[in-house]
N, CA, C and O atoms as CSV, one atom per row, in Angstrom:
chain,resi,resn,atom,element,x,y,z
A,1,UNK,N,N,-38.107,17.581,32.468
A,1,UNK,CA,C,-39.064,16.570,32.060
A,1,UNK,C,C,-38.419,15.184,31.998
A,1,UNK,O,O,-39.011,14.196,32.432
A,2,UNK,N,N,-37.205,15.123,31.457
A,2,UNK,CA,C,-36.531,13.837,31.352
A,2,UNK,C,C,-36.249,13.256,32.736
A,2,UNK,O,O,-36.387,12.049,32.937
A,3,UNK,N,N,-35.855,14.098,33.689
A,3,UNK,CA,C,-35.561,13.627,35.035
A,3,UNK,C,C,-36.815,13.079,35.704
A,3,UNK,O,O,-36.759,12.041,36.363
A,4,UNK,N,N,-37.939,13.758,35.547
A,4,UNK,CA,C,-39.200,13.312,36.135
A,4,UNK,C,C,-39.630,11.979,35.546
A,4,UNK,O,O,-40.061,11.089,36.280
A,5,UNK,N,N,-39.519,11.829,34.238
A,5,UNK,CA,C,-39.899,10.590,33.581
A,5,UNK,C,C,-39.002,9.445,34.028
A,5,UNK,O,O,-39.487,8.347,34.303
A,6,UNK,N,N,-37.698,9.692,34.101
A,6,UNK,CA,C,-36.757,8.669,34.520
A,6,UNK,C,C,-37.025,8.254,35.961
A,6,UNK,O,O,-37.011,7.062,36.266
A,7,UNK,N,N,-37.269,9.207,36.851
A,7,UNK,CA,C,-37.559,8.908,38.248
A,7,UNK,C,C,-38.838,8.081,38.360
A,7,UNK,O,O,-38.883,7.110,39.116
A,8,UNK,N,N,-39.867,8.453,37.622
A,8,UNK,CA,C,-41.124,7.718,37.656
A,8,UNK,C,C,-40.929,6.295,37.143
A,8,UNK,O,O,-41.502,5.354,37.691
A,9,UNK,N,N,-40.126,6.133,36.096
A,9,UNK,CA,C,-39.866,4.804,35.544
A,9,UNK,C,C,-39.113,3.931,36.546
A,9,UNK,O,O,-39.430,2.751,36.693
A,10,UNK,N,N,-38.130,4.490,37.231
A,10,UNK,CA,C,-37.377,3.747,38.237
A,10,UNK,C,C,-38.297,3.335,39.385
A,10,UNK,O,O,-38.246,2.186,39.825
A,11,UNK,N,N,-39.126,4.236,39.871
A,11,UNK,CA,C,-40.045,3.914,40.959
A,11,UNK,C,C,-41.061,2.858,40.540
A,11,UNK,O,O,-41.380,1.964,41.324
A,12,UNK,N,N,-41.570,2.948,39.323
A,12,UNK,CA,C,-42.520,1.975,38.818
A,12,UNK,C,C,-41.875,0.600,38.713
A,12,UNK,O,O,-42.481,-0.404,39.090
A,13,UNK,N,N,-40.653,0.552,38.205
A,13,UNK,CA,C,-39.933,-0.716,38.083
A,13,UNK,C,C,-39.681,-1.321,39.461
A,13,UNK,O,O,-39.881,-2.520,39.653
A,14,UNK,N,N,-39.252,-0.519,40.408
A,14,UNK,CA,C,-38.972,-1.015,41.756
A,14,UNK,C,C,-40.244,-1.537,42.414
A,14,UNK,O,O,-40.219,-2.572,43.078
A,15,UNK,N,N,-41.348,-0.833,42.236
A,15,UNK,CA,C,-42.620,-1.257,42.822
A,15,UNK,C,C,-43.099,-2.550,42.187
A,15,UNK,O,O,-43.534,-3.464,42.888
A,16,UNK,N,N,-43.023,-2.635,40.881
A,16,UNK,CA,C,-43.460,-3.840,40.178
A,16,UNK,C,C,-42.612,-5.030,40.584
A,16,UNK,O,O,-43.145,-6.113,40.823
A,17,UNK,N,N,-41.310,-4.851,40.664
A,17,UNK,CA,C,-40.417,-5.938,41.054
A,17,UNK,C,C,-40.712,-6.389,42.475
A,17,UNK,O,O,-40.752,-7.589,42.747
A,18,UNK,N,N,-40.919,-5.451,43.378
A,18,UNK,CA,C,-41.192,-5.792,44.770
A,18,UNK,C,C,-42.497,-6.567,44.909
A,18,UNK,O,O,-42.605,-7.443,45.767
A,19,UNK,N,N,-43.477,-6.261,44.087
A,19,UNK,CA,C,-44.774,-6.926,44.182
A,19,UNK,C,C,-44.767,-8.320,43.566
A,19,UNK,O,O,-45.525,-9.187,44.001
A,20,UNK,N,N,-43.935,-8.547,42.575
A,20,UNK,CA,C,-43.957,-9.837,41.890
A,20,UNK,C,C,-42.902,-10.808,42.406
A,20,UNK,O,O,-42.975,-11.999,42.104
A,21,UNK,N,N,-41.934,-10.341,43.167
A,21,UNK,CA,C,-40.899,-11.220,43.688
A,21,UNK,C,C,-41.417,-11.900,44.948
A,21,UNK,O,O,-41.873,-11.241,45.883
A,22,UNK,N,N,-41.342,-13.212,44.959
A,22,UNK,CA,C,-41.781,-13.949,46.132
A,22,UNK,C,C,-40.756,-15.030,46.429
A,22,UNK,O,O,-40.316,-15.744,45.527
A,23,UNK,N,N,-40.385,-15.146,47.670
A,23,UNK,CA,C,-39.388,-16.119,48.078
A,23,UNK,C,C,-40.020,-17.509,48.108
A,23,UNK,O,O,-41.144,-17.695,48.574
A,24,UNK,N,N,-39.261,-18.476,47.595
A,24,UNK,CA,C,-39.735,-19.861,47.615
A,24,UNK,C,C,-38.801,-20.708,48.463
A,24,UNK,O,O,-37.689,-20.297,48.795
A,25,UNK,N,N,-39.272,-21.886,48.801
A,25,UNK,CA,C,-38.482,-22.833,49.571
A,25,UNK,C,C,-38.830,-24.237,49.101
A,25,UNK,O,O,-39.852,-24.441,48.446
A,26,UNK,N,N,-37.994,-25.189,49.429
A,26,UNK,CA,C,-38.242,-26.583,49.082
A,26,UNK,C,C,-38.663,-27.347,50.325
A,26,UNK,O,O,-38.094,-27.180,51.404
A,27,UNK,N,N,-39.668,-28.183,50.150
A,27,UNK,CA,C,-40.152,-29.051,51.219
A,27,UNK,C,C,-40.097,-30.490,50.735
A,27,UNK,O,O,-40.009,-30.742,49.534
A,28,UNK,N,N,-40.147,-31.421,51.656
A,28,UNK,CA,C,-40.124,-32.829,51.277
A,28,UNK,C,C,-40.959,-33.648,52.251
A,28,UNK,O,O,-41.305,-33.211,53.349
A,29,UNK,N,N,-41.261,-34.845,51.797
A,29,UNK,CA,C,-41.936,-35.832,52.626
A,29,UNK,C,C,-41.478,-37.200,52.128
A,29,UNK,O,O,-41.394,-37.402,50.916
A,30,UNK,N,N,-41.180,-38.142,53.017
A,30,UNK,CA,C,-40.839,-39.489,52.540
A,30,UNK,C,C,-41.944,-40.003,51.631
A,30,UNK,O,O,-43.126,-39.773,51.884
A,31,UNK,N,N,-41.547,-40.706,50.563
A,31,UNK,CA,C,-42.565,-41.151,49.608
A,31,UNK,C,C,-43.398,-42.318,50.129
A,31,UNK,O,O,-44.432,-42.640,49.545
A,32,UNK,N,N,-42.969,-42.956,51.215
A,32,UNK,CA,C,-43.748,-44.026,51.827
A,32,UNK,C,C,-43.606,-45.374,51.151
A,32,UNK,O,O,-44.234,-46.347,51.568
A,33,UNK,N,N,-42.786,-45.442,50.110
A,33,UNK,CA,C,-42.609,-46.706,49.409
A,33,UNK,C,C,-41.721,-47.650,50.214
A,33,UNK,O,O,-40.907,-47.213,51.027
A,34,UNK,N,N,-41.890,-48.949,49.977
A,34,UNK,CA,C,-41.151,-49.979,50.696
A,34,UNK,C,C,-40.244,-50.748,49.742
A,34,UNK,O,O,-40.556,-50.902,48.561
A,35,UNK,N,N,-39.129,-51.223,50.263
A,35,UNK,CA,C,-38.192,-52.024,49.477
A,35,UNK,C,C,-38.866,-53.319,49.014
A,35,UNK,O,O,-39.653,-53.918,49.748
A,36,UNK,N,N,-38.548,-53.738,47.796
A,36,UNK,CA,C,-39.047,-54.984,47.189
A,36,UNK,C,C,-40.536,-54.947,46.870
A,36,UNK,O,O,-41.103,-55.975,46.500
A,37,UNK,N,N,-41.181,-53.801,47.002
A,37,UNK,CA,C,-42.609,-53.709,46.746
A,37,UNK,C,C,-42.872,-52.645,45.695
A,37,UNK,O,O,-42.105,-51.689,45.578
A,38,UNK,N,N,-43.951,-52.799,44.924
A,38,UNK,CA,C,-44.288,-51.769,43.934
A,38,UNK,C,C,-44.575,-50.440,44.640
A,38,UNK,O,O,-45.055,-50.411,45.773
A,39,UNK,N,N,-44.273,-49.356,43.949
A,39,UNK,CA,C,-44.533,-48.024,44.509
A,39,UNK,C,C,-46.025,-47.855,44.775
A,39,UNK,O,O,-46.855,-48.185,43.928
A,40,UNK,N,N,-46.356,-47.347,45.940
A,40,UNK,CA,C,-47.757,-47.123,46.302
A,40,UNK,C,C,-48.096,-45.647,46.378
A,40,UNK,O,O,-49.271,-45.280,46.394
A,41,UNK,N,N,-47.103,-44.815,46.425
A,41,UNK,CA,C,-47.294,-43.376,46.543
A,41,UNK,C,C,-46.671,-42.703,45.320
A,41,UNK,O,O,-45.566,-43.054,44.906
A,42,UNK,N,N,-47.380,-41.746,44.754
A,42,UNK,CA,C,-46.865,-41.075,43.564
A,42,UNK,C,C,-46.596,-39.605,43.836
A,42,UNK,O,O,-47.134,-39.017,44.774
A,43,UNK,N,N,-45.760,-39.033,43.004
A,43,UNK,CA,C,-45.470,-37.602,43.087
A,43,UNK,C,C,-46.743,-36.795,42.839
A,43,UNK,O,O,-46.959,-35.761,43.470
A,44,UNK,N,N,-47.578,-37.264,41.928
A,44,UNK,CA,C,-48.838,-36.569,41.637
A,44,UNK,C,C,-49.741,-36.532,42.868
A,44,UNK,O,O,-50.380,-35.513,43.130
A,45,UNK,N,N,-49.801,-37.625,43.626
A,45,UNK,CA,C,-50.606,-37.648,44.858
A,45,UNK,C,C,-50.088,-36.631,45.866
A,45,UNK,O,O,-50.865,-35.931,46.516
A,46,UNK,N,N,-48.771,-36.558,45.987
A,46,UNK,CA,C,-48.154,-35.626,46.917
A,46,UNK,C,C,-48.438,-34.180,46.500
A,46,UNK,O,O,-48.762,-33.336,47.335
A,47,UNK,N,N,-48.313,-33.911,45.215
A,47,UNK,CA,C,-48.599,-32.568,44.690
A,47,UNK,C,C,-50.060,-32.211,44.923
A,47,UNK,O,O,-50.375,-31.095,45.336
A,48,UNK,N,N,-50.948,-33.158,44.657
A,48,UNK,CA,C,-52.389,-32.916,44.854
A,48,UNK,C,C,-52.720,-32.628,46.313
A,48,UNK,O,O,-53.588,-31.804,46.603
A,49,UNK,N,N,-52.034,-33.302,47.231
A,49,UNK,CA,C,-52.276,-33.054,48.653
A,49,UNK,C,C,-51.995,-31.589,48.986
A,49,UNK,O,O,-52.749,-30.952,49.722
A,50,UNK,N,N,-50.908,-31.069,48.438
A,50,UNK,CA,C,-50.546,-29.674,48.708
A,50,UNK,C,C,-51.519,-28.706,48.038
A,50,UNK,O,O,-51.991,-27.763,48.674
A,51,UNK,N,N,-51.816,-28.928,46.779
A,51,UNK,CA,C,-52.696,-27.989,46.063
A,51,UNK,C,C,-54.112,-28.008,46.635
A,51,UNK,O,O,-54.778,-26.973,46.671
A,52,UNK,N,N,-54.577,-29.172,47.081
A,52,UNK,CA,C,-55.896,-29.257,47.704
A,52,UNK,C,C,-55.946,-28.428,48.985
A,52,UNK,O,O,-56.995,-27.897,49.351
A,53,UNK,N,N,-54.809,-28.323,49.659
A,53,UNK,CA,C,-54.714,-27.522,50.883
A,53,UNK,C,C,-54.501,-26.032,50.579
A,53,UNK,O,O,-54.331,-25.228,51.496
A,54,UNK,N,N,-54.509,-25.672,49.300
A,54,UNK,CA,C,-54.360,-24.268,48.926
A,54,UNK,C,C,-52.926,-23.799,48.796
A,54,UNK,O,O,-52.668,-22.596,48.774
A,55,UNK,N,N,-51.991,-24.727,48.710
A,55,UNK,CA,C,-50.570,-24.395,48.600
A,55,UNK,C,C,-50.166,-24.469,47.133
A,55,UNK,O,O,-50.321,-25.509,46.492
A,56,UNK,N,N,-49.650,-23.370,46.605
A,56,UNK,CA,C,-49.195,-23.349,45.219
A,56,UNK,C,C,-47.874,-24.106,45.108
A,56,UNK,O,O,-46.907,-23.787,45.800
A,57,UNK,N,N,-47.840,-25.102,44.242
A,57,UNK,CA,C,-46.633,-25.901,44.025
A,57,UNK,C,C,-45.960,-25.382,42.760
A,57,UNK,O,O,-46.537,-25.450,41.674
A,58,UNK,N,N,-44.750,-24.868,42.896
A,58,UNK,CA,C,-44.006,-24.309,41.760
A,58,UNK,C,C,-43.335,-25.390,40.925
A,58,UNK,O,O,-43.312,-25.299,39.697
A,59,UNK,N,N,-42.790,-26.408,41.575
A,59,UNK,CA,C,-42.173,-27.543,40.879
A,59,UNK,C,C,-42.163,-28.732,41.827
A,59,UNK,O,O,-42.216,-28.578,43.048
A,60,UNK,N,N,-42.093,-29.924,41.238
A,60,UNK,CA,C,-42.091,-31.160,42.025
A,60,UNK,C,C,-41.122,-32.152,41.417
A,60,UNK,O,O,-40.972,-32.220,40.197
A,61,UNK,N,N,-40.460,-32.925,42.275
A,61,UNK,CA,C,-39.501,-33.925,41.818
A,61,UNK,C,C,-39.491,-35.099,42.783
A,61,UNK,O,O,-39.759,-34.953,43.976
A,62,UNK,N,N,-39.177,-36.260,42.240
A,62,UNK,CA,C,-38.817,-37.382,43.095
A,62,UNK,C,C,-37.346,-37.188,43.440
A,62,UNK,O,O,-36.577,-36.672,42.630
A,63,UNK,N,N,-36.964,-37.597,44.625
A,63,UNK,CA,C,-35.578,-37.434,45.059
A,63,UNK,C,C,-35.235,-38.558,46.027
A,63,UNK,O,O,-36.106,-39.300,46.480
A,64,UNK,N,N,-33.953,-38.666,46.332
A,64,UNK,CA,C,-33.458,-39.666,47.274
A,64,UNK,C,C,-32.547,-38.986,48.279
A,64,UNK,O,O,-31.716,-38.154,47.914
A,65,UNK,N,N,-32.704,-39.341,49.533
A,65,UNK,CA,C,-31.794,-38.839,50.553
A,65,UNK,C,C,-30.421,-39.463,50.315
A,65,UNK,O,O,-30.325,-40.637,49.956
A,66,UNK,N,N,-29.373,-38.690,50.513
A,66,UNK,CA,C,-28.010,-39.171,50.293
A,66,UNK,C,C,-27.186,-39.050,51.573
A,66,UNK,O,O,-27.499,-38.266,52.469
A,67,UNK,N,N,-26.125,-39.854,51.628
A,67,UNK,CA,C,-25.188,-39.769,52.746
A,67,UNK,C,C,-25.603,-40.545,53.974
A,67,UNK,O,O,-24.939,-40.467,55.008
A,68,UNK,N,N,-26.680,-41.286,53.883
A,68,UNK,CA,C,-27.096,-42.129,55.004
A,68,UNK,C,C,-27.332,-43.531,54.465
A,68,UNK,O,O,-27.547,-43.720,53.267
A,69,UNK,N,N,-27.292,-44.494,55.345
A,69,UNK,CA,C,-27.547,-45.868,54.921
A,69,UNK,C,C,-28.736,-46.408,55.690
A,69,UNK,O,O,-29.028,-45.994,56.812
A,70,UNK,N,N,-29.403,-47.337,55.056
A,70,UNK,CA,C,-30.524,-48.004,55.704
A,70,UNK,C,C,-30.347,-49.504,55.545
A,70,UNK,O,O,-29.614,-49.958,54.666
A,71,UNK,N,N,-31.010,-50.263,56.383
A,71,UNK,CA,C,-30.946,-51.708,56.298
A,71,UNK,C,C,-31.679,-52.150,55.031
A,71,UNK,O,O,-32.795,-51.708,54.755
A,72,UNK,N,N,-31.037,-53.019,54.278
A,72,UNK,CA,C,-31.647,-53.556,53.073
A,72,UNK,C,C,-32.439,-54.798,53.430
A,72,UNK,O,O,-31.873,-55.859,53.690
A,73,UNK,N,N,-33.763,-54.651,53.440
A,73,UNK,CA,C,-34.640,-55.770,53.755
A,73,UNK,C,C,-36.014,-55.471,53.151
A,73,UNK,O,O,-36.528,-54.358,53.257
A,74,UNK,N,N,-36.582,-56.467,52.531
A,74,UNK,CA,C,-37.890,-56.279,51.921
A,74,UNK,C,C,-38.907,-55.801,52.958
A,74,UNK,O,O,-38.977,-56.321,54.072
A,75,UNK,N,N,-39.683,-54.809,52.567
A,75,UNK,CA,C,-40.693,-54.251,53.455
A,75,UNK,C,C,-40.224,-53.053,54.245
A,75,UNK,O,O,-41.039,-52.351,54.843
A,76,UNK,N,N,-38.914,-52.800,54.260
A,76,UNK,CA,C,-38.386,-51.638,54.985
A,76,UNK,C,C,-38.556,-50.375,54.123
A,76,UNK,O,O,-38.651,-50.475,52.900
A,77,UNK,N,N,-38.595,-49.204,54.743
A,77,UNK,CA,C,-38.725,-47.971,53.977
A,77,UNK,C,C,-37.526,-47.741,53.053
A,77,UNK,O,O,-36.433,-48.258,53.285
A,78,UNK,N,N,-37.757,-46.963,52.014
A,78,UNK,CA,C,-36.682,-46.552,51.112
A,78,UNK,C,C,-36.215,-45.154,51.520
A,78,UNK,O,O,-36.746,-44.566,52.462
A,79,UNK,N,N,-35.239,-44.639,50.821
A,79,UNK,CA,C,-34.766,-43.268,51.055
A,79,UNK,C,C,-35.440,-42.280,50.106
A,79,UNK,O,O,-35.023,-41.127,50.002
A,80,UNK,N,N,-36.477,-42.736,49.420
A,80,UNK,CA,C,-37.184,-41.882,48.457
A,80,UNK,C,C,-37.995,-40.794,49.137
A,80,UNK,O,O,-38.601,-41.014,50.186
A,81,UNK,N,N,-37.997,-39.623,48.528
A,81,UNK,CA,C,-38.786,-38.498,49.024
A,81,UNK,C,C,-39.478,-37.805,47.854
A,81,UNK,O,O,-39.066,-37.932,46.701
A,82,UNK,N,N,-40.532,-37.076,48.177
A,82,UNK,CA,C,-41.178,-36.187,47.223
A,82,UNK,C,C,-40.762,-34.767,47.600
A,82,UNK,O,O,-40.956,-34.319,48.730
A,83,UNK,N,N,-40.191,-34.082,46.632
A,83,UNK,CA,C,-39.613,-32.754,46.844
A,83,UNK,C,C,-40.444,-31.729,46.081
A,83,UNK,O,O,-40.721,-31.914,44.896
A,84,UNK,N,N,-40.840,-30.655,46.749
A,84,UNK,CA,C,-41.675,-29.624,46.131
A,84,UNK,C,C,-41.117,-28.234,46.427
A,84,UNK,O,O,-40.609,-27.971,47.517
A,85,UNK,N,N,-41.221,-27.363,45.448
A,85,UNK,CA,C,-40.897,-25.957,45.649
A,85,UNK,C,C,-42.206,-25.210,45.849
A,85,UNK,O,O,-43.101,-25.274,45.006
A,86,UNK,N,N,-42.316,-24.498,46.975
A,86,UNK,CA,C,-43.523,-23.752,47.304
A,86,UNK,C,C,-43.139,-22.342,47.748
A,86,UNK,O,O,-41.962,-22.047,47.955
A,87,UNK,N,N,-44.129,-21.489,47.889
A,87,UNK,CA,C,-43.892,-20.159,48.437
A,87,UNK,C,C,-43.532,-20.293,49.915
A,87,UNK,O,O,-44.154,-21.061,50.649
A,88,UNK,N,N,-42.539,-19.550,50.333
A,88,UNK,CA,C,-42.079,-19.624,51.725
A,88,UNK,C,C,-43.201,-19.287,52.708
A,88,UNK,O,O,-43.204,-19.769,53.841
A,89,UNK,N,N,-44.128,-18.480,52.282
A,89,UNK,CA,C,-45.236,-18.109,53.170
A,89,UNK,C,C,-46.163,-19.288,53.480
A,89,UNK,O,O,-46.966,-19.211,54.411
A,90,UNK,N,N,-46.062,-20.371,52.716
A,90,UNK,CA,C,-46.912,-21.548,52.925
A,90,UNK,C,C,-46.233,-22.651,53.732
A,90,UNK,O,O,-46.792,-23.738,53.874
A,91,UNK,N,N,-45.052,-22.393,54.257
A,91,UNK,CA,C,-44.284,-23.443,54.922
A,91,UNK,C,C,-45.031,-24.046,56.120
A,91,UNK,O,O,-45.003,-25.263,56.302
A,92,UNK,N,N,-45.688,-23.234,56.925
A,92,UNK,CA,C,-46.388,-23.778,58.097
A,92,UNK,C,C,-47.548,-24.665,57.676
A,92,UNK,O,O,-47.788,-25.704,58.291
A,93,UNK,N,N,-48.272,-24.268,56.631
A,93,UNK,CA,C,-49.370,-25.102,56.140
A,93,UNK,C,C,-48.848,-26.454,55.654
A,93,UNK,O,O,-49.480,-27.485,55.882
A,94,UNK,N,N,-47.694,-26.448,54.985
A,94,UNK,CA,C,-47.089,-27.689,54.511
A,94,UNK,C,C,-46.638,-28.550,55.691
A,94,UNK,O,O,-46.800,-29.770,55.664
A,95,UNK,N,N,-46.081,-27.930,56.715
A,95,UNK,CA,C,-45.663,-28.682,57.897
A,95,UNK,C,C,-46.859,-29.331,58.577
A,95,UNK,O,O,-46.754,-30.440,59.103
A,96,UNK,N,N,-47.993,-28.641,58.568
A,96,UNK,CA,C,-49.208,-29.210,59.154
A,96,UNK,C,C,-49.644,-30.477,58.418
A,96,UNK,O,O,-50.342,-31.319,58.982
A,97,UNK,N,N,-49.227,-30.608,57.149
A,97,UNK,CA,C,-49.545,-31.797,56.348
A,97,UNK,C,C,-48.463,-32.875,56.447
A,97,UNK,O,O,-48.563,-33.916,55.798
A,98,UNK,N,N,-47.433,-32.627,57.258
A,98,UNK,CA,C,-46.383,-33.623,57.456
A,98,UNK,C,C,-45.125,-33.402,56.634
A,98,UNK,O,O,-44.232,-34.249,56.654
A,99,UNK,N,N,-45.025,-32.298,55.914
A,99,UNK,CA,C,-43.826,-31.999,55.127
A,99,UNK,C,C,-42.802,-31.287,56.003
A,99,UNK,O,O,-43.149,-30.687,57.020
A,100,UNK,N,N,-41.547,-31.361,55.600
A,100,UNK,CA,C,-40.458,-30.690,56.306
A,100,UNK,C,C,-39.652,-29.872,55.310
A,100,UNK,O,O,-39.737,-30.095,54.102
A,101,UNK,N,N,-38.883,-28.937,55.809
A,101,UNK,CA,C,-38.020,-28.135,54.947
A,101,UNK,C,C,-36.859,-28.992,54.461
A,101,UNK,O,O,-36.201,-29.667,55.253
A,102,UNK,N,N,-36.610,-28.960,53.151
A,102,UNK,CA,C,-35.559,-29.785,52.554
A,102,UNK,C,C,-34.172,-29.388,53.038
A,102,UNK,O,O,-33.257,-30.211,53.029
A,103,UNK,N,N,-34.005,-28.154,53.455
A,103,UNK,CA,C,-32.705,-27.730,53.990
A,103,UNK,C,C,-32.307,-28.538,55.215
A,103,UNK,O,O,-31.121,-28.656,55.522
A,104,UNK,N,N,-33.289,-29.095,55.916
A,104,UNK,CA,C,-32.997,-29.918,57.096
A,104,UNK,C,C,-32.260,-31.204,56.732
A,104,UNK,O,O,-31.619,-31.811,57.590
A,105,UNK,N,N,-32.345,-31.625,55.473
A,105,UNK,CA,C,-31.659,-32.844,55.038
A,105,UNK,C,C,-30.177,-32.612,54.762
A,105,UNK,O,O,-29.394,-33.561,54.714
A,106,UNK,N,N,-29.796,-31.354,54.581
A,106,UNK,CA,C,-28.432,-31.034,54.161
A,106,UNK,C,C,-27.556,-30.751,55.376
A,106,UNK,O,O,-27.830,-29.845,56.163
A,107,UNK,N,N,-26.490,-31.551,55.510
A,107,UNK,CA,C,-25.497,-31.333,56.547
A,107,UNK,C,C,-24.141,-31.654,55.934
A,107,UNK,O,O,-23.776,-32.822,55.794
A,108,UNK,N,N,-23.408,-30.633,55.575
A,108,UNK,CA,C,-22.128,-30.831,54.889
A,108,UNK,C,C,-21.116,-31.581,55.748
A,108,UNK,O,O,-20.341,-32.377,55.219
A,109,UNK,N,N,-21.104,-31.348,57.059
A,109,UNK,CA,C,-20.164,-32.036,57.947
A,109,UNK,C,C,-20.424,-33.541,57.969
A,109,UNK,O,O,-19.482,-34.332,58.018
A,110,UNK,N,N,-21.684,-33.934,57.933
A,110,UNK,CA,C,-22.033,-35.355,57.958
A,110,UNK,C,C,-22.142,-35.940,56.557
A,110,UNK,O,O,-22.243,-37.157,56.401
A,111,UNK,N,N,-22.124,-35.084,55.535
A,111,UNK,CA,C,-22.202,-35.546,54.157
A,111,UNK,C,C,-23.587,-35.979,53.722
A,111,UNK,O,O,-23.724,-36.806,52.821
A,112,UNK,N,N,-24.621,-35.428,54.355
A,112,UNK,CA,C,-25.988,-35.806,53.999
A,112,UNK,C,C,-26.638,-34.744,53.129
A,112,UNK,O,O,-26.244,-33.577,53.139
A,113,UNK,N,N,-27.627,-35.166,52.389
A,113,UNK,CA,C,-28.365,-34.256,51.528
A,113,UNK,C,C,-29.412,-35.024,50.746
A,113,UNK,O,O,-29.988,-35.991,51.246
A,114,UNK,N,N,-29.656,-34.593,49.521
A,114,UNK,CA,C,-30.605,-35.280,48.649
A,114,UNK,C,C,-30.232,-34.996,47.206
A,114,UNK,O,O,-29.541,-34.024,46.904
A,115,UNK,N,N,-30.712,-35.881,46.303
A,115,UNK,CA,C,-30.518,-35.665,44.886
A,115,UNK,C,C,-31.792,-36.035,44.152
A,115,UNK,O,O,-32.498,-36.970,44.529
A,116,UNK,N,N,-32.072,-35.285,43.099
A,116,UNK,CA,C,-33.252,-35.528,42.289
A,116,UNK,C,C,-33.043,-36.808,41.486
A,116,UNK,O,O,-31.969,-37.023,40.924
A,117,UNK,N,N,-34.057,-37.646,41.434
A,117,UNK,CA,C,-33.999,-38.934,40.742
A,117,UNK,C,C,-35.224,-39.093,39.839
A,117,UNK,O,O,-36.119,-38.247,39.834
A,118,UNK,N,N,-35.248,-40.166,39.095
A,118,UNK,CA,C,-36.436,-40.522,38.335
A,118,UNK,C,C,-37.458,-41.111,39.302
A,118,UNK,O,O,-37.096,-41.799,40.256
A,119,UNK,N,N,-38.712,-40.842,39.054
A,119,UNK,CA,C,-39.756,-41.398,39.903
A,119,UNK,C,C,-39.905,-42.897,39.641
A,119,UNK,O,O,-39.744,-43.352,38.509
A,120,UNK,N,N,-40.213,-43.664,40.694
A,120,UNK,CA,C,-40.387,-45.122,40.498
A,120,UNK,C,C,-41.620,-45.417,39.661
A,120,UNK,O,O,-41.922,-46.581,39.396
């Protein structure tokens, strides 16, 4: 009896874990803000765009691309991005909205990546 109960408990735990575990990934999109100008795009707008499309957003952050330089001139784009954690199964839907996988920003040989920052 003890062996049967233990086996059933192990199988139940494995099944429950398999059903509730879901792989996530991080996506990003440039925030669209310009140097020397007030922020026009918000993290909330970016999150709403995804949720309106039926994509569950697990977490959201403002971030900045690192390891690259841009020309400093008023009106030019910034290195700001909106970073979101979503279910990996939604990646194509996010790409259709103009988002990219955040892993594409990371290149250790070139020293590029991103870091989470305060939102403007």
